N, C-alpha and C positions, 0 to 999 in steps of 0.2 A: 504494500500500500504506500502511495506517495503522499506527501504533505505539501501544502502550499506555504512557501516561505516568502514573505513580502519584505522588500528592502525598506520601504517607507509605508506608513499607514495610508491607504487609499482614501481620498476625501472627495466628496461631491461638491459641485458648485451650483448645479441647477438640475431640476427634475421636470420632465414632461411626461404626461400620461395621456395616451389616446385610448380609444375603446378596445385596442388590441395589444398595445405595447407600452412598456415602461422604458423610458429613455433617461439615462443618468449621465450628465457631463461631469468629468473629473477634473481636478485642479491641474493634472499633467497634460490636459488637452484631449485625452481619449473620451469616447462616449460608449456607454454600454447600452445595448438594446436587448430587452428581454420580453418574451411573450407573457401576457397577463395570465395565461393558463398556469403559469408557475405560482401565481398568487391569487387563489380563489376569492379572497375578500375584495381585492381590487377588481378582479374580473367581473364580479357580480354587483359591484357598487355603481351608484349613479355617477354621471360625469361630474356633478358638483362635489360629491364625496371624494372622487379621485383627485380633484384639484386642491383639496384641503389638506395639503401636506406641509411638513416643516422639516428642515435639516436640523439634526442634533449636533451640539458641539460645533466643531469646525467643519462638519460635514461628514462625520464618520458613519452616520446612519440617517435614514429617512423614516419619518413617523407620520401616520395618518391617525390622529387621536380619535376621531369619531368612529373609525373602523377597527380600532384596537390592532392596527397593523404596524409592524416595525421591521425594517429591512436594513441590515448592516451592509455597508459597501464592500467590506471584505468578503461577506457571504455571497454577494453578487459575483465578485471575481472568482470565487471558488465554485460557482455554478450550484449553489445550495438553494434548492427550491423550498417552498413552504411545505410543512409536513401535514397540512390540512388536505382533505380530499374534496 
């Protein structure tokens, strides 16, 4: 089994959520594009609920308080999906 070793903590600067994708811009210039099927709470949320997000700390995670959803940026890079079905 391999483990992900990060040289620096990945931080988000911006988040965009469409009806199909979560797009996260990182401080190093990269953008992550993830299917909402990985995150059922976001997938089944209204557009308004999807847009009600906030970055935590310096951008180490994204939180949707009304949906009780929390996604760490390191988890996105490690391809860790929600454990909900």
